[in-house]
C-alpha positions in Angstrom: 0.0 0.1 0.0 2.9 2.2 0.9 4.6 1.6 -2.3 1.4 2.3 -4.3 1.0 5.8 -2.4 4.5 6.8 -3.2 4.0 5.8 -6.9 1.0 7.9 -7.1 2.5 10.8 -5.4 5.6 10.6 -7.9 3.2 10.5 -10.7 1.4 13.5 -9.6 4.6 15.4 -9.2 5.9 14.4 -12.6 2.4 15.4 -14.2 2.3 18.6 -12.3 6.0 19.7 -13.1 5.6 20.5 -16.8 2.4 22.5 -16.1 4.1 24.4 -13.7 7.0 25.1 -15.8 4.8 26.3 -18.5 2.9 28.5 -16.1 6.2 29.9 -15.0 7.3 30.5 -18.5 4.1 32.1 -19.4 4.2 34.4 -16.3 7.7 35.6 -17.1 6.4 36.5 -20.6 3.7 38.5 -19.5 5.4 41.7 -18.6 4.0 45.2 -19.2 5.9 47.5 -21.2 4.9 51.1 -21.7 3.6 51.9 -25.2 6.4 52.4 -27.7 7.7 56.0 -29.2 5.3 55.2 -32.1 2.3 54.5 -30.0 2.4 50.8 -30.6 2.8 47.7 -28.2 6.5 46.8 -27.1 7.3 43.0 -26.5 10.6 41.3 -26.2 12.1 39.4 -29.2 15.4 37.7 -28.3 18.3 40.5 -28.3 15.8 43.3 -29.4 12.4 44.9 -28.4 9.7 44.9 -31.1 7.1 47.6 -31.2 4.0 46.6 -33.2 1.9 49.4 -34.7 -1.2 48.5 -37.2 -3.5 51.0 -38.7 -6.1 49.7 -41.1 -4.1 47.2 -43.5 -0.7 48.6 -42.7 1.7 46.7 -40.3 5.0 48.2 -39.0 7.5 46.8 -36.7 9.9 49.2 -34.9 13.2 47.5 -33.5 15.2 48.8 -30.4 17.9 47.5 -28.4 17.4 46.6 -24.7 17.6 50.4 -23.6 15.1 51.4 -26.0 17.3 52.8 -28.5 16.1 52.6 -32.1 17.9 50.0 -34.2 18.6 50.3 -38.0 16.5 47.7 -39.9 18.4 47.4 -43.2 18.9 43.8 -44.0 16.2 42.7 -41.5 13.2 40.8 -42.5 10.1 39.6 -40.6 7.1 37.6 -40.9 4.0 38.8 -38.9 1.1 36.2 -38.3 -1.6 38.2 -36.7 -5.3 37.5 -36.0 -8.2 40.0 -35.6 -11.5 38.7 -34.9 -11.7 35.3 -36.7 -9.6 36.1 -39.4 -5.6 35.3 -39.5 -3.1 37.2 -41.6 0.3 36.2 -42.6 2.1 39.4 -43.7 5.8 39.6 -44.8 7.5 42.6 -43.6 10.6 44.3 -45.3 12.8 47.0 -44.3 11.5 50.5 -45.2 13.0 53.6 -43.7 13.4 53.1 -39.8 10.9 50.2 -39.6 9.8 46.8 -41.0 6.5 47.2 -43.0 3.9 45.1 -44.9 0.4 45.2 -45.6 -2.2 42.8 -44.8 -5.2 41.9 -47.3 -7.8 43.5 -44.9 -7.9 45.8 -41.9 -6.5 44.2 -38.8 -7.9 46.7 -36.2 -5.4 48.3 -33.6 -4.9 45.5 -31.3 -4.7 42.3 -33.3 -3.0 39.3 -31.6 -0.2 37.1 -32.9 3.4 36.9 -33.2 6.3 38.5 -35.5 9.3 36.4 -36.4 12.2 38.7 -37.1 15.4 37.7 -39.0 18.4 39.7 -38.7 20.9 40.1 -41.7 23.4 37.6 -39.8 20.6 35.2 -39.6 19.8 35.4 -36.0 15.9 35.0 -35.4 13.8 35.9 -32.6 9.9 36.0 -32.0 7.8 38.5 -30.4 4.3 37.6 -29.1 1.6 40.0 -28.9 -1.4 38.4 -26.9 
């Protein structure tokens, strides 16, 4: 009987560990950044911060370093996968001036959810999640 109880306790511990680790990861991800200098939402993306700004069909991502200093985007590219309502859009983003920009097929609204996968000129990639 003792052995069965120990096995059950071990099984519960093993099953609970991944859920707890996921919850801790999610909690670490959910931190609030103030709005970016362009009025968008800011999230961490590997070594960078990404500011997502959407207006109608236009999508812009501004990159900055950890201290908030704007980064040049020449040579960067990205793909945004954003959901607004029931529709999901996959938008390629290219360097344009001081931002990565692209256009969706339909208006996204101001607060779409999703992610942006950013690739630097040296091949380093990172994701920013906008929930």
